[in-house]
Structure formats: structure tokens, C-alpha cells
C-alpha positions as a printed NumPy array, in Angstrom:
array([[ 80.949,  15.855, -77.818],
       [ 78.532,  13.863, -78.664],
       [ 80.465,  11.608, -76.187],
       [ 80.501,  13.839, -73.353],
       [ 76.506,  14.793, -74.129],
       [ 75.946,  10.909, -73.387],
       [ 78.609,  10.565, -70.546],
       [ 76.442,  13.559, -68.929],
       [ 73.39 ,  12.183, -69.451],
       [ 74.731,   8.637, -68.341],
       [ 75.919,  10.248, -65.261],
       [ 72.685,  12.083, -64.583],
       [ 70.446,   8.713, -65.103],
       [ 73.228,   7.263, -62.556],
       [ 72.117,  10.061, -60.013],
       [ 68.948,   9.478, -60.405],
       [ 69.182,   5.687, -60.334],
       [ 71.373,   6.121, -57.068],
       [ 68.346,   8.642, -55.542],
       [ 65.948,   6.331, -56.497],
       [ 67.783,   3.463, -54.88 ],
       [ 68.531,   5.711, -51.813],
       [ 64.647,   6.685, -51.648],
       [ 64.144,   2.687, -51.818],
       [ 66.568,   1.957, -49.424],
       [ 65.397,   4.572, -47.228],
       [ 61.906,   3.032, -47.267],
       [ 62.782,  -0.304, -47.268],
       [ 64.824,   0.582, -44.   ],
       [ 61.753,   2.011, -42.33 ],
       [ 59.859,  -0.872, -43.022],
       [ 62.361,  -3.177, -41.462],
       [ 62.727,  -0.671, -38.778],
       [ 58.747,  -0.343, -38.216],
       [ 58.5  ,  -4.814, -38.55 ],
       [ 61.271,  -4.817, -36.123],
       [ 59.91 ,  -2.004, -33.72 ],
       [ 56.554,  -2.984, -33.681],
       [ 56.659,  -6.859, -34.189],
       [ 57.777,  -7.736, -30.867],
       [ 55.73 ,  -5.174, -29.546],
       [ 52.365,  -5.717, -31.075],
       [ 51.843,  -8.911, -28.692],
       [ 52.541,  -6.637, -25.719],
       [ 49.799,  -4.146, -26.748],
       [ 47.634,  -6.612, -26.971],
       [ 48.246,  -7.91 , -23.71 ],
       [ 48.124,  -4.763, -22.081],
       [ 44.728,  -4.203, -23.475],
       [ 43.675,  -7.154, -22.503],
       [ 44.854,  -6.698, -18.868],
       [ 43.362,  -3.185, -19.375],
       [ 39.542,  -5.491, -20.014],
       [ 40.308,  -7.948, -17.259],
       [ 41.035,  -4.679, -14.706],
       [ 37.354,  -3.347, -15.722],
       [ 36.269,  -6.387, -15.309],
       [ 37.247,  -7.213, -12.205],
       [ 36.718,  -4.077, -10.82 ],
       [ 32.791,  -4.458, -12.093],
       [ 33.04 ,  -7.9  , -10.676],
       [ 34.342,  -6.494,  -6.733],
       [ 31.596,  -3.622,  -7.001],
       [ 28.755,  -6.175,  -7.873],
       [ 30.163,  -8.328,  -4.514],
       [ 29.952,  -5.464,  -2.68 ],
       [ 26.638,  -4.817,  -3.53 ],
       [ 25.499,  -8.286,  -2.533],
       [ 27.735,  -8.041,   0.65 ],
       [ 25.769,  -5.197,   1.333],
       [ 22.236,  -6.751,   0.496],
       [ 23.43 ,  -9.756,   2.828],
       [ 24.216,  -7.386,   5.548],
       [ 20.894,  -5.464,   5.345],
       [ 18.935,  -8.847,   5.076],
       [ 20.867, -10.361,   8.05 ],
       [ 19.849,  -7.214,  10.084],
       [ 16.34 ,  -7.182,   9.193],
       [ 16.178, -10.887,   9.759],
       [ 17.751,  -9.979,  13.75 ],
       [ 15.131,  -7.294,  13.669],
       [ 12.427,  -9.824,  13.27 ],
       [ 13.624, -12.873,  15.484],
       [ 13.457,  -9.965,  18.196],
       [  9.997,  -8.829,  17.509],
       [  8.866, -12.303,  17.67 ],
       [ 10.752, -12.925,  20.773],
       [  9.029,  -9.826,  22.213],
       [  5.54 , -10.904,  20.95 ],
       [  6.019, -14.42 ,  22.299],
       [  6.815, -12.979,  25.742],
       [  3.638, -10.738,  25.516],
       [  1.271, -13.658,  24.797],
       [  2.732, -15.727,  27.206],
       [  2.045, -12.586,  29.909],
       [ -1.18 , -12.354,  28.282],
       [ -2.012, -15.702,  28.511],
       [ -1.42 , -15.826,  32.383],
       [ -3.695, -12.62 ,  32.58 ],
       [ -6.564, -14.618,  30.981],
       [ -6.149, -17.866,  33.132],
       [ -6.   , -15.531,  36.367],
       [ -8.873, -16.264,  38.707],
       [-10.237, -12.896,  38.667],
       [-10.602, -12.153,  35.28 ],
       [-12.713, -15.354,  35.114],
       [-14.755, -14.503,  37.909],
       [-15.545, -11.135,  36.345],
       [-16.608, -13.026,  33.302],
       [-18.559, -15.096,  35.478],
       [-20.254, -12.389,  36.792],
       [-20.998, -10.209,  33.95 ],
       [-22.758, -13.612,  32.41 ],
       [-24.833, -13.532,  35.882],
       [-26.039, -10.1  ,  35.084],
       [-26.419, -10.505,  31.452],
       [-28.934, -13.703,  32.38 ],
       [-30.713, -11.713,  35.2  ],
       [-30.927,  -8.733,  32.366],
       [-32.595, -11.468,  30.398],
       [-34.795, -12.695,  32.805],
       [-36.215,  -8.788,  33.837],
       [-36.739,  -8.058,  30.356],
       [-38.822, -11.627,  29.452],
       [-40.903, -10.406,  32.858],
       [-41.492,  -6.888,  31.775],
       [-42.319,  -8.25 ,  28.243],
       [-45.425, -10.67 ,  29.776],
       [-46.221,  -7.915,  31.788],
       [-46.578,  -5.423,  29.037],
       [-48.556,  -8.123,  26.471],
       [-51.109,  -8.554,  29.719],
       [-51.111,  -4.895,  30.06 ],
       [-51.758,  -4.569,  26.295],
       [-54.75 ,  -7.53 ,  26.891],
       [-56.296,  -5.272,  29.84 ],
       [-56.194,  -2.301,  27.693],
       [-57.426,  -3.898,  24.698],
       [-60.365,  -5.295,  26.808],
       [-61.304,  -1.628,  28.254],
       [-61.06 ,  -0.266,  24.509],
       [-63.446,  -2.949,  23.492],
       [-65.932,  -2.234,  26.541],
       [-65.706,   1.395,  25.882],
       [-66.588,   1.131,  22.032],
       [-69.544,  -1.26 ,  23.385],
       [-71.183,   1.632,  25.898],
       [-69.99 ,   4.317,  23.697],
       [-73.173,   6.223,  24.216],
       [-73.361,   5.791,  27.976],
       [-71.946,   7.19 ,  30.913],
       [-68.476,   6.164,  31.257],
       [-67.147,   5.824,  35.193],
       [-64.553,   7.741,  36.182],
       [-62.661,   5.07 ,  38.002],
       [-62.875,   3.321,  34.326],
       [-60.831,   6.337,  32.753],
       [-58.641,   6.719,  36.022],
       [-57.702,   2.603,  35.365],
       [-57.387,   3.417,  31.573],
       [-54.466,   6.171,  32.204],
       [-52.843,   4.475,  34.812],
       [-52.273,   1.202,  32.753],
       [-51.626,   3.268,  29.408],
       [-48.765,   5.066,  32.353],
       [-47.409,   1.987,  33.034],
       [-47.511,   0.729,  29.617],
       [-44.985,   3.707,  28.413],
       [-43.041,   2.796,  31.914],
       [-42.749,  -0.756,  30.855],
       [-41.676,   0.199,  27.5  ],
       [-38.897,   2.808,  28.42 ],
       [-37.571,  -0.176,  31.237],
       [-37.553,  -2.914,  28.235],
       [-35.708,   0.127,  25.833],
       [-33.086,   0.575,  28.758],
       [-32.274,  -3.15 ,  28.998],
       [-32.19 ,  -3.927,  25.276],
       [-29.745,  -1.172,  25.089],
       [-27.803,  -2.452,  28.138],
       [-27.882,  -6.171,  26.724],
       [-26.178,  -4.381,  23.369],
       [-23.257,  -3.242,  25.645]])
């Protein structure tokens, strides 16, 4: 019986060993299968990732190139607009130069200068007359001060009133002339 016990014990140990050997063989087979399957595709997977990265990089560069092209087009349009504006402005300047050189404009300018000169002469003459009248008024005032207690002739008072009126008229004319000169 011992013999059978030993035999069955050995059979169970053998079964266990066979099972372990089977598990080991299955694990080894799976490992070999992974190595065989993944090994050749590992390089392909890396290439796929690199390819996708390169595609994204290329897309970014293409978008940037499009943006640069759009900016270039916008700047070219702005340059064209500025050139056309410059041409229009040059034509306007040329037309204005022709107008300035026209004789009628020069005649108008000469006429205006003559008028200003005449107004200045008239103003100087009125200022001289005003100074004369001031002097005469001062003499009359001095004479009046000397004759304080005396009866003044009506002619003298009329003359003083007339001179003061002329003085006021002359001051008004001077103000008008000065206003015209400022214009």
C-alpha cells in the first residue's frame, strides 16, 4: 500500500509539475507572441506618432503662412491706396499752383495791398489831425483856466464843443480803420 501511496503521490506531484509546466509554457508563449506581434509594430507605432506630430506642425505652419499672406495682401492694398491718394494730392497741388500763378489772383493781391497801404496813410493822417486837435483843445483848456473868473465868449465854447465833436469823430474813424486793417 505504501507502494500505491507513493505512486499516487508521485502522480499528483507529476500532475502538479505538468500543470506548472503548462502554465509556464502558456506564459512563455504569450510573451513570445507579444514580442513577435508588438516588436515589428513598435517601430510603426512610433512612426505613426511622429507622422501625426509632423502633420500638426505642418498645419500650424500652413496656417501661419496663410496669416502672413493675408497680412501681405492687406499691406499691399494699403500701399496702393496711399499711392492713389498721393497721386490725387499731387494733382490737387499742381492745380493750386496754377491758380496761384494766375494773373487775376495776383491782381487781387496787388489791389488788396494797395487798399491796405491807403488805409494806413489815412490812419496816419487822422492820427496827426487828432494830435493837432488835442493840442488845440489843450490850449483852449489852458486859456480857460487862466480866465476862470472872466466871462468866456460863447464863440470859444462853441469852438471847444466843435473840436471835441471832431475829436470823437476822428477817434471813431481810427477805430474803424484799425478794425479794417485787422481784417
